[in-house]
N, C-alpha and C positions, 0 to 999 in steps of 0.2 A: 305731658304725657305720663300717665300713671302706668309704671312699668312693673309694679309689685301687685299681685293679685292674691287675695285670700279666698280660699275654698274652705268651707267650714260646714259640717253637718255632725250629727251624733256619731257617724261612721268616720268621716273624713276631717283630719286637721292638718292643712297644707298650705304652705306659702310658696309661691312660684314667682321667680324672676324671669321674664321673657326676654331672651337675648336676641332672637331673630325668629322670623316666621309668624304665622297666625296662631294664637292659643286662645281658645274659648271665646272667640269672636273679637278678639283684640290682637293688635299688631305688636311686635317685639320692638325694642329700642333700636335695632339696627336692621338693614335689609342686606340678606345674603346676596351676593353675586352669583352663586351656585345653587340657591334653593335649599341650603341647609336650614332647618329650623331647631332651635335649641333653647332649653330653659333649664334653670336650676330650680329643683323642686326640693322643699324642705318637708319632711312628714314627722308628724308627732309620733311618740312611741306607740307602736300597734297600729297606727293608721294605715289605710289603704287608698289609693287612688288609681282609677283607670284613666290613663293619659291618652289622648286622641292621636290617631296616626292615618292620614289619608292612605287610600289603597295604592299597593305598589311600592311603597318606600321601605327602605332598610332602617330599622330601629336600633338605637343603642342607648344603653343606661350604664353610666360610669358611676360607681359608688364612691363619693368624695368623703363620706363619713358615716359611720354607724353601719348597720347591716340591715339587708332587706331581702326579699324575693322579688324577682322581676319575670313576668310570665311564667311564674312557677320555678324558676332557676333559682338557686342560692347566689346571693350576691353580697359577699363580704367587701368590707372597705378596700379601696384601691384595686378594684377588680371590675372588668367590663362585661356586660351581658349584651350580646348582639342577636336579635330576631329578625325574620324576614317578612312579617306580615302583620297587619292589623293593629288595634288598639292594644295597649299593654298595661297590666295591673302591676303596680308597684306596691308592696305591703312591707312597711317597716317593721323591725324588730324591736326588741324590748328598749333600746336605747334611742329609737328613732333613726332617721336617715337623711342624708343630704345627697342628692342625685343629680348628675348632670345628664339630661335627657334630651335625645335628639332624633331626628329621622331625616333621610336625605334620599334622593334618586339613587338606586343601585349603580354602581360605577361600570360593571360589566366586565371588570378586569380582574386578574388574580392579585392577591394582595400577600405580601411577604414582609414580615416584621421581624426585627431583631434590635432589642434595646430601644433606642430612640428612633432608630431608623425605619422607615416603612416605604417599600418600593414595590415593584411587580415581581421580581425574580431574586433568587439567591446571588447571582452574578452582579445585579444592580446594589445589592446590599454590601456585597465585598467592595466594590467601586466607591460606594458612598463612605464607607469606614476608611478606606485608602485616602480619599479625598480629604476627609476630616483630619486624619492624622498628619496630612502633608500641609495643613493649614489652609486649605482651599475653601473653607467656609467663612473666612474672614475673622476679624478679632473683636472683641468686646472691649 
């Protein structure tokens, strides 16, 4: 299965690695049990790409490297842009960009994040940190 896909025109220079989900009519390398679609997208300097998103999905773009705008929002390296609807345009900065792009069904729950912990409430975060500090997460 060819999981690398080149998209190229005079406007777009982009390489995409499909992790899961359907992308431009081709299936990703893995099947998500929860319907999450993800791809790594590499954009050449100044390139732009409109990435397809089915209606009703929550969209996220995590900037792995470089800088870009995603849905018109600034997206420096190591930052996340989340939007709620529709196809998304990602435009690379002068050095290009590497983007972890994905979409999923909305979970319909509150999200509370602190450091590496993501739960639904502050209280759950406090408990998760206490469990971690007590060694309840196991050992490596």
